[in-house]
Backbone as numpy.savetxt, mean C-alpha at the origin, in Angstrom:
# Nx Ny Nz CAx CAy CAz Cx Cy Cz
4.36 -3.03 24.55 3.58 -3.85 23.66 4.51 -4.83 22.94
4.10 -6.06 22.82 4.90 -7.11 22.20 4.66 -7.14 20.69
5.74 -7.27 19.91 5.61 -7.41 18.47 5.44 -8.88 18.12
4.52 -9.14 17.24 4.28 -10.51 16.78 4.21 -10.53 15.27
4.63 -11.64 14.69 4.51 -11.83 13.26 3.42 -12.86 13.02
2.45 -12.48 12.20 1.33 -13.37 11.89 1.26 -13.57 10.38
0.73 -14.71 9.93 0.52 -14.90 8.50 -0.48 -13.85 7.98
-0.28 -13.41 6.73 -1.15 -12.39 6.14 -2.62 -12.75 6.25
-2.97 -14.01 6.03 -4.37 -14.40 6.04 -5.03 -14.10 7.38
-4.29 -14.27 8.46 -4.83 -14.01 9.80 -4.78 -12.52 10.12
-3.62 -11.93 9.97 -3.43 -10.53 10.33 -4.35 -9.62 9.52
-4.32 -9.76 8.21 -5.04 -8.81 7.37 -6.54 -9.03 7.38
-6.98 -10.24 7.67 -8.41 -10.47 7.87 -8.90 -9.69 9.09
-8.11 -9.72 10.15 -8.46 -8.97 11.37 -8.35 -7.46 11.13
-7.33 -7.04 10.40 -7.19 -5.62 10.05 -8.44 -5.16 9.32
-8.91 -5.95 8.35 -10.12 -5.60 7.60 -11.34 -5.48 8.49
-11.48 -6.39 9.44 -12.62 -6.34 10.36 -12.58 -5.07 11.20
-11.40 -4.70 11.70 -11.27 -3.49 12.51 -11.53 -2.24 11.68
-11.05 -2.21 10.44 -11.29 -1.08 9.56 -12.79 -0.93 9.27
-13.47 -2.06 9.08 -14.92 -2.01 8.83 -15.70 -1.49 10.03
-15.12 -1.60 11.23 -15.75 -1.04 12.43 -15.48 0.46 12.57
-14.70 1.01 11.63 -14.40 2.44 11.67 -13.15 2.78 12.46
-12.38 1.78 12.82 -11.17 2.02 13.61 -9.96 2.24 12.70
-8.95 2.93 13.22 -7.66 3.03 12.55 -6.81 1.86 13.01
-6.01 1.32 12.10 -5.18 0.17 12.41 -3.76 0.44 11.94
-2.78 0.17 12.81 -1.37 0.30 12.45 -0.72 -1.07 12.46
0.15 -1.30 11.47 0.92 -2.54 11.42 2.18 -2.31 10.60
3.08 -3.25 10.67 4.33 -3.19 9.90 4.22 -4.17 8.75
4.11 -3.66 7.53 3.98 -4.56 6.38 5.30 -5.26 6.05
5.19 -6.33 5.28 6.36 -7.07 4.80 6.55 -6.76 3.31
7.70 -7.11 2.79 7.93 -7.03 1.36 8.62 -5.76 0.92
8.95 -5.73 -0.38 9.70 -4.61 -0.96 8.93 -3.88 -2.05
7.68 -4.23 -2.26 6.95 -3.66 -3.40 6.66 -2.18 -3.26
6.80 -1.61 -2.07 6.53 -0.18 -1.89 7.78 0.64 -1.61
8.97 0.05 -1.85 10.20 0.84 -1.73 10.16 2.01 -2.70
10.70 3.13 -2.41 11.44 3.47 -1.20 10.57 4.10 -0.10
9.26 4.19 -0.33 8.39 4.92 0.59 7.95 4.10 1.79
7.84 2.79 1.63 7.53 1.90 2.75 8.54 0.77 2.72
9.32 0.63 3.78 10.33 -0.41 3.88 9.74 -1.56 4.70
9.54 -2.68 4.03 8.95 -3.85 4.67 9.73 -4.29 5.89
9.00 -4.59 6.97 9.63 -5.03 8.20 10.18 -3.91 9.06
10.16 -2.68 8.57 10.72 -1.55 9.33 9.73 -0.43 9.56
8.93 -0.11 8.56 8.04 1.04 8.65 6.67 0.64 9.17
6.04 1.56 9.87 4.70 1.36 10.38 3.72 2.12 9.51
2.61 1.47 9.14 1.57 2.08 8.31 0.27 2.08 9.10
-0.38 3.24 9.12 -1.69 3.36 9.76 -2.74 3.50 8.66
-3.74 2.63 8.73 -4.81 2.61 7.72 -6.13 3.05 8.34
-6.97 3.59 7.47 -8.32 3.98 7.86 -9.23 3.75 6.65
-10.46 3.39 6.91 -11.44 3.22 5.83 -11.94 4.61 5.46
-11.71 5.03 4.23 -12.14 6.33 3.74 -13.29 6.16 2.75
-14.09 7.21 2.61 -15.24 7.15 1.71 -14.83 7.18 0.24
-13.70 7.83 -0.04 -13.30 8.05 -1.42 -11.86 7.58 -1.63
-11.60 6.94 -2.75 -10.25 6.50 -3.12 -9.79 7.38 -4.28
-8.60 7.95 -4.11 -8.06 8.85 -5.13 -6.77 8.32 -5.71
-6.46 8.75 -6.94 -5.17 8.42 -7.55 -4.08 8.95 -6.62
-3.09 8.13 -6.35 -1.99 8.48 -5.47 -2.13 7.92 -4.07
-3.34 7.49 -3.70 -3.54 6.89 -2.39 -2.83 5.54 -2.30
-2.32 5.22 -1.13 -1.77 3.90 -0.86 -2.87 3.12 -0.16
-3.26 2.00 -0.76 -4.41 1.25 -0.27 -4.06 -0.21 0.01
-4.73 -0.76 1.02 -4.66 -2.20 1.29 -5.84 -2.82 0.58
-5.55 -3.78 -0.29 -6.58 -4.38 -1.13 -6.53 -5.89 -1.00
-7.70 -6.49 -0.96 -7.79 -7.94 -1.11 -8.22 -8.18 -2.56
-7.28 -8.71 -3.33 -7.51 -8.92 -4.76 -8.47 -10.09 -5.00
-9.06 -10.14 -6.18 -9.99 -11.24 -6.48 -9.37 -12.64 -6.31
-8.04 -12.77 -6.46 -7.39 -14.07 -6.27 -7.05 -14.33 -4.79
-7.59 -13.48 -3.89 -7.46 -13.60 -2.44 -6.11 -13.15 -1.88
-5.23 -12.60 -2.71 -3.97 -12.03 -2.20 -4.24 -10.65 -1.63
-3.43 -10.27 -0.65 -3.49 -8.93 -0.10 -2.28 -8.15 -0.59
-2.50 -6.89 -0.99 -1.38 -6.03 -1.38 -1.61 -4.63 -0.82
-0.52 -3.97 -0.51 -0.52 -2.58 -0.10 0.20 -1.83 -1.20
-0.58 -1.24 -2.11 -0.02 -0.58 -3.29 -0.68 0.77 -3.52
-0.11 1.53 -4.45 -0.59 2.87 -4.76 -1.58 2.81 -5.94
-2.65 3.61 -5.83 -3.63 3.73 -6.91 -3.02 4.58 -8.01
-2.95 4.02 -9.23 -2.41 4.80 -10.36 -3.51 5.19 -11.34
-4.65 4.50 -11.29 -5.81 4.86 -12.13 -7.07 4.59 -11.32
-8.00 5.54 -11.35 -9.33 5.33 -10.77 -10.34 5.74 -11.84
-10.91 4.74 -12.50 -11.87 4.97 -13.57 -13.26 4.61 -13.07
-13.90 5.56 -12.41 -15.24 5.38 -11.86 -15.34 4.17 -10.95
-14.36 4.00 -10.08 -14.39 2.91 -9.12 -13.64 1.67 -9.54
-13.23 1.58 -10.79 -12.36 0.50 -11.24 -10.92 1.00 -11.10
-10.14 0.30 -10.29 -8.81 0.77 -9.93 -7.72 -0.05 -10.60
-6.62 0.62 -10.89 -5.37 -0.03 -11.25 -4.38 0.41 -10.18
-3.71 -0.57 -9.56 -2.76 -0.27 -8.49 -1.40 -0.86 -8.86
-0.36 -0.25 -8.27 1.01 -0.69 -8.55 1.89 -0.34 -7.37
2.78 -1.22 -7.00 3.73 -0.93 -5.93 4.76 0.08 -6.40
5.14 0.99 -5.52 6.16 1.99 -5.86 7.50 1.35 -6.17
7.76 0.19 -5.60 9.02 -0.51 -5.84 8.98 -1.41 -7.07
7.87 -1.43 -7.77 7.74 -2.24 -8.98 8.01 -1.37 -10.20
8.58 -1.98 -11.22 8.81 -1.24 -12.46 7.83 -1.67 -13.55
7.26 -2.84 -13.39 6.19 -3.32 -14.27 5.22 -4.09 -13.39
4.10 -4.41 -13.94 3.14 -5.22 -13.21 2.18 -4.38 -12.41
0.93 -4.52 -12.72 -0.13 -3.82 -12.01 -1.19 -4.84 -11.61
-2.07 -4.42 -10.73 -3.22 -5.23 -10.36 -4.46 -4.41 -10.61
-5.55 -5.10 -10.92 -6.84 -4.44 -11.13 -7.80 -4.89 -10.05
-8.61 -3.96 -9.58 -9.61 -4.26 -8.57 -10.67 -3.16 -8.62
-11.58 -3.19 -7.69 -12.58 -2.13 -7.60 -12.44 -1.45 -6.24
-13.11 -0.33 -6.08 -13.09 0.37 -4.79 -13.64 -0.52 -3.68
-14.53 -1.44 -4.02 -15.10 -2.35 -3.01 -14.05 -3.30 -2.45
-12.97 -3.55 -3.20 -11.90 -4.42 -2.75 -10.94 -3.72 -1.79
-11.02 -2.40 -1.70 -10.12 -1.62 -0.84 -10.57 -1.79 0.60
-9.66 -2.28 1.42 -9.94 -2.48 2.84 -9.66 -1.22 3.64
-8.64 -0.46 3.24 -8.28 0.76 3.95 -7.24 1.55 3.17
-7.08 2.80 3.55 -6.15 3.72 2.91 -5.12 4.17 3.94
-3.86 4.23 3.52 -2.79 4.69 4.41 -3.00 6.17 4.73
-3.10 6.47 6.02 -3.22 7.86 6.46 -1.94 8.33 7.14
-1.12 7.37 7.59 0.17 7.70 8.18 1.19 6.62 7.82
2.41 7.06 7.58 3.55 6.15 7.43 4.61 6.68 8.39
4.93 5.87 9.40 5.87 6.32 10.45 5.45 7.66 11.02
4.18 7.80 11.33 3.60 9.00 11.96 3.61 10.24 11.07
3.84 10.08 9.77 3.78 11.21 8.84 2.72 10.91 7.77
2.07 11.96 7.31 1.08 11.81 6.26 1.78 11.39 4.97
1.27 10.34 4.28 1.92 9.89 3.05 1.70 10.88 1.90
2.68 10.94 1.03 2.55 11.78 -0.17 1.72 11.02 -1.20
1.28 11.73 -2.21 0.53 11.12 -3.31 1.48 10.50 -4.34
2.78 10.70 -4.17 3.76 10.06 -5.06 3.75 10.58 -6.48
3.32 11.83 -6.69 3.21 12.37 -8.05 4.55 12.33 -8.78
5.60 12.83 -8.14 6.91 12.85 -8.79 7.40 11.43 -9.06
7.19 10.53 -8.10 7.63 9.14 -8.28 6.92 8.49 -9.45
5.63 8.74 -9.62 4.89 8.18 -10.76 5.40 8.77 -12.06
5.75 10.05 -12.05 6.26 10.72 -13.23 7.64 10.16 -13.61
8.39 9.70 -12.62 9.74 9.16 -12.86 9.72 7.68 -13.25
8.57 7.12 -13.52 8.46 5.69 -13.83 9.44 5.22 -14.92
9.67 5.99 -15.98 10.61 5.51 -17.00 12.04 5.26 -16.49
12.44 5.94 -15.42 13.80 5.74 -14.90 13.78 5.13 -13.50
12.62 4.66 -13.07 12.47 4.10 -11.72 13.42 2.93 -11.49
13.63 2.11 -12.51 14.53 0.95 -12.39 15.90 1.38 -11.89
16.44 2.45 -12.45 17.78 2.92 -12.09 17.78 3.53 -10.68
16.75 4.31 -10.39 16.66 4.92 -9.06 16.53 3.86 -7.97
15.71 2.83 -8.22 15.56 1.75 -7.24 16.86 0.96 -7.08
17.58 0.77 -8.17 18.87 0.07 -8.10 19.86 0.82 -7.22
19.92 2.13 -7.40 20.80 2.95 -6.58 20.36 2.89 -5.12
19.06 3.03 -4.89 18.52 3.00 -3.52 18.85 1.69 -2.82
18.66 0.59 -3.52 18.92 -0.73 -2.91 20.39 -0.93 -2.59
21.25 -0.38 -3.41 22.69 -0.49 -3.14 23.11 0.35 -1.94
22.46 1.49 -1.77 22.81 2.39 -0.68 22.24 1.93 0.66
21.12 1.27 0.63 20.44 0.87 1.89 20.83 -0.50 2.29
């Protein structure tokens, strides 16, 4: 199978259509916002449309400003979500469960963790990410 790089607007629009058909979709995301759990350009993520979104899930979302992000749910208040990249130390996005296109069910063929410890380590995440980036 040939690897291709497509603009997010094209790729993720098609990913959303396939997820809405009930299919699982795998792709290699770009960016560093999910370090250290997802390495942009290297790791493969498999998404599926799930009935329920839970805190700790990694979700692909189309935000109201039309940007796409693959981030972790940190708050679910009756369908109103707050999401944040694991590689971010500040900055969150708000959306609803209706904006979720799919949920990560596999990362490199392994079931993703809920990131409980990583969320708990948020006060020192800056230092941990600095060390990780220097080592990798």
